N, C-alpha and C positions, 0 to 999 in steps of 0.2 A: 463128699462121696460122689463118685461118678454116676451119671444117670444110667438108666437101664440101656441095654445095648441097642434096641430098635430106635431108629430115627424116622421122623416124618420126612417126606420128600416134597420139596417145593421147587418152583421155577421163578425166575426173576427176569424182568425186562426194563430197559430204560426208555422204551418206545422211541428208538432212534429212527432216522431215515430222512430222506429229502422229498418224500411224497407230501401231498397235502395233508395237514394234520388230521382232518376228518377221516381220510382214508387210513392213516396209521391207526387211529383210535378204533375204527370199525374192524380192521383186520386183527388187531390185538384182542378185541373182544372174542373173536372166533378162536384165538389161541387159548384164551382162558377156558372156553367151553371144551375145546379139544383136550386140554390138560386134565380137566375133571374126568372126561370120559376115559382117559388113559390111566386114571388111578392116582393122579397127583393129589397130595393133601393140601397144598397151598400154592397161591400165586402172588407174587410181590411186584410192586412198581416203585420206581424212584421218583422223587420230586426234583424237577429242574426248572430254574427260572431263566428266561431270556436266552435260551440256547436253540438256535435254528436247526441243528443237526444232531448233536450228541444225545439229547434227551428232550422230548417234546411235551412233557406233562408237568405243568405247574400246579395242578389241582388234583392230587391223587385220591383224596377222599371222595370228591365228586365223581371221578372216573370209576372208582371201585363200587359206587352205588349202582352204576350201570352194569358192572360185572355181576353184582349181587343178584340183579334181576334175571340174569341169564344162566346162573349156576345155582346149585342147591346144597352141595357139600363142601366145595372148595373154600378153604380159609383164605382171607383176603388181607394181604400185608402191605405195609409201606416200609420201604427200606432205602432211604429214610425220608421223613419230613424234616425240613430245615427249621427246627423249632425256634432257634434264636431269632429268626426273622418273622415269626408268627406270634399272634396273640394267643397265649396258651388257653385262655378260656374259650375263645372261638374254636380252637382245635378240639377242645373237650366237647363242645356242643356238637360240632359236625361229626366227630367220632362217635358220640353217643347215639346220634340219629342213624348213622350208618350201621352201627352194631345192632340197633333195634330192627332196622329194615332187613338185615342179613340173617337174623336169628342167632346173633352172638358169634359171628364168624370173623370179626375184625382182629387182626394182629397189628397193633399200632407201634411202628418203629420210628424213633426220632433221633436226631443228631444235631451237631452244631452247624454243619455245612462248612465248606472250605473256600468258597469264592468271595474274596474281598469286594469285588466289583458288584456282586449281587447285594451284599449288605449295604454298600454305598448307594445303590439304586433305591433301597428302602429307607435311606436316610439314617443308617446305622453305622456305628464305628466298628471296625474289626478289632480294635485294641481291647475292647471289653467283651469280646465274643464269648469267652468261656464263662465269665461271671454272669453274663446275661442268660446264657443257656442254663446254667445251674438254677437261677431264679425261675426260669420258665418251666423247667422240668419239675421242679418242686411244686409250682403252682398247678401245673397240669395234674400231677399225682393227687394233690389235695382235692381238686375239683372232682376227679373221677371217684374218689372215696366218699364223696358226699359231704365233705366238710363245708363250713360256711365260706363263702367267697369274699367275705369282708374280714380282713385280718383282725383278730383280737375281739371280735364281737359277733353276736348273732346276725345272720344276714341270709341272703338268698343262697340256694344250693343248686347244683347242676340239674337241669331238666332237659331231656329225660335222664333218669338215674343210670349210671353205668359202672357201678362198683365192681361188677365181675370183670370189666375190662382192665382193671388194675393187674390182674394175673396174666394179661396178654399185652403188657406194655414192654417194649424193647428199646434199647439204646445202642448206638454204635460208638466205637472209639478206636483209635489207633495206638493208644498208649496204656501201659500198665496202670498208671494213676487213674485213667478213665475207667479201667476195669474194676479198680477198687471202689470207685464212687458208684458205679452201676451195681456191683454186688452188694454194697452197703444199703442201697435203696431197694434191693430185692427184685430188680427188673431183669429181663432177659438181655443177653449180650449178643449183638449182631457183629459179625466179623466180615470184612470186605474180602473180595476175591483174591486180592494180593496186597502185600505190604510194599507199596510202590517206592517209598522213600527210604527203605531199609537196605543195608548192605547184606543182611542175613537172608537166608531162604524164608519165604513167607510163613511157612508153618512153624519154623523156629521162632521168628519174631512174634507171631500171634500166640504161640504157646505160652509165652511170658505174660501176655495180656490175659489169657484164659485162666492161668494158674492164679494170678492176682485176683481176678474176678471170683473164682471158686472159693478162695480163702475168705474173701470179704462176705460173700453170700452166706457162708456157713455161720457167720456171726450176726446175720441180719435178723430183723424182726420178722421178715417173711419166712425165713427158715424156722424160726421159733414157732410159727403158726403151722408148720408142716409143708411149706412150699419147697419145691426142688429147683435147682438152677436150670436155666435154659440157655443153650448156645445155638444160635443160628449161624451156620457156616456157608458163606457164598463161595462158589467155585465155578470157574469156566470149565465146562465139560462138553466135549464135542466128539462123540463116537461116530465112526464111519466104517466103510468096508475094510480100510487099512489106514496106516499112518499117512501114506502119500495122499490118499483121497481126502483125508481130514485137512491136511495142510493146504491142498488146493482150494478147498471151500473156505478156509479161514484167511487166505492170503490177502485179498483186497481189503477187508475190514481191518485186519491187523496192521497192515502197512499204513493205512490212513490214521489209525489210532496211535501207532508208534510215532508218526511225525509230530502229532500234537504233544505227546509225552516228552519227546526230545526238545521241542520248543519251550516247554515249561522247565526243562532242566531236570526232569525226573528220570529219564532214561539216557544212557550214552548213545551216541550215534553209531551207525554201522554194525549193529548186532546181528542183522539178518533176521529172516522170518522166525526161525526156530529159537533164536536168541531172545527175540522180543516175547515170544510165547512163554519161554521159561521165566522171564521177568514178570509176566502176567500170571504166573503159576497155573498155566492151563493144563488140563488133562485131556488128551486127544489121541485118536488112533482106533484100533479095533476095540470093540466093547470089552473084551477080556483084558486088554492092555490098559484101558481106562480104569477098569475096576481095580486092577493091581496098583495102579498109580494112586488112586484115591485111598485105598486101604493102607498105603504107606504114609498118608498125611498124618502128622502128629496131632491134629485136632479131632480126628474122627472118633477116638474113644469117648470123648465128652460131648459130641455133637448130638443135639436133640432134633435139629431141623437142618437137613442138607438142602441148600437152595442153589440150584444149578442155573447157569446162564450161558448163552452162546457168544456174548460179547467177550473179546473185541472182534470176533468175526462178524460179518454182515451177510449171512446167507439169505436166500429167498424164503418166502413164507412157507413154501412146500418143504424146503430143506429143514427149516426149524421144526416143523411138525414131525419129520422123520427122525430128527435128532432127539426130540422129546420122547418119541416112541421107543427108540433104541435105549435111551437112558432108563425108562420105566420098565421095559420088558427084558433087557439083557444086562445092562450095567449094574443096576441096583440089586437085582437078585444075586448076581455074582459077588458084588461088594458085601452084601449082608452075609453070604455064605463064608466069605473070607474072614470077615470080622468075627463070626461065630467061633472060629478056630484060633482066634488071637487072644491071649490072656488079657483080661481087663486089668489095667494098672491099679495097684492098691491105693 
């Protein structure tokens, strides 16, 4: 069954930039505070290891503890932690402490991670990435539910307890098979801003993942207990006075980002600014134009959490605040109005 029409509004950041890390961390704390004041429901960060520019945060739970002290209602999300390179019991412990400190506001998103060099730095093989992740996410789930941490016998259990956090556990995937596994486990599904390596449009590609997830969730133990599916949809959203103004503000960051994607072989060369933004599935322009573009996204009917971001743009701090304000006050009200007049799929 599709979820109810309303979705929560979140924002997402990689904490990018070439400033001193301390400066980036402090300014982003201000961003979280501003987002709460603007009425955002959640704020999400990504975990990045050993990246000097693309993402500067290797310890998201530690950082979100600082955010928790400066906010009171904003839900605090990871999108995602690279669980295959983590000890799942230590993740469970740190997550349970953060959830207790924040008053139950943590949204714990995990994934396999994609960088072989990071796994190698941790002494891990990329060959068994998926098998290792499956074991870790299973162990994380058992720990959060309060089961014995010693397989097959009585033993210690997670302290502090965090059973309620199991209903706020999310996983990311790029493939329908991953959607099936996540749905079977009864966890939430996190979808990236773009299906970078697919020849199909992003929402067409991700619709297959979401449909597989929803079918699997319907037969899960979580559904039998009355839980409902959760889909967190990340999208690049950049409203401005008009399309030309949005393009001007997105240009520098997008061109730098596109060079990296071309070097990886994920994007063809010479697409031009608007071509690369199409590949990034970006929604930009006048707020009404952005709302119409989002309303046409095939994932919106089942989205429970719309998570907006400005990347691949690299606007100033003041520009980001203005974008978040336009999204909250103009884009989302228009989007919700448009969706209210759209028939819900059976």
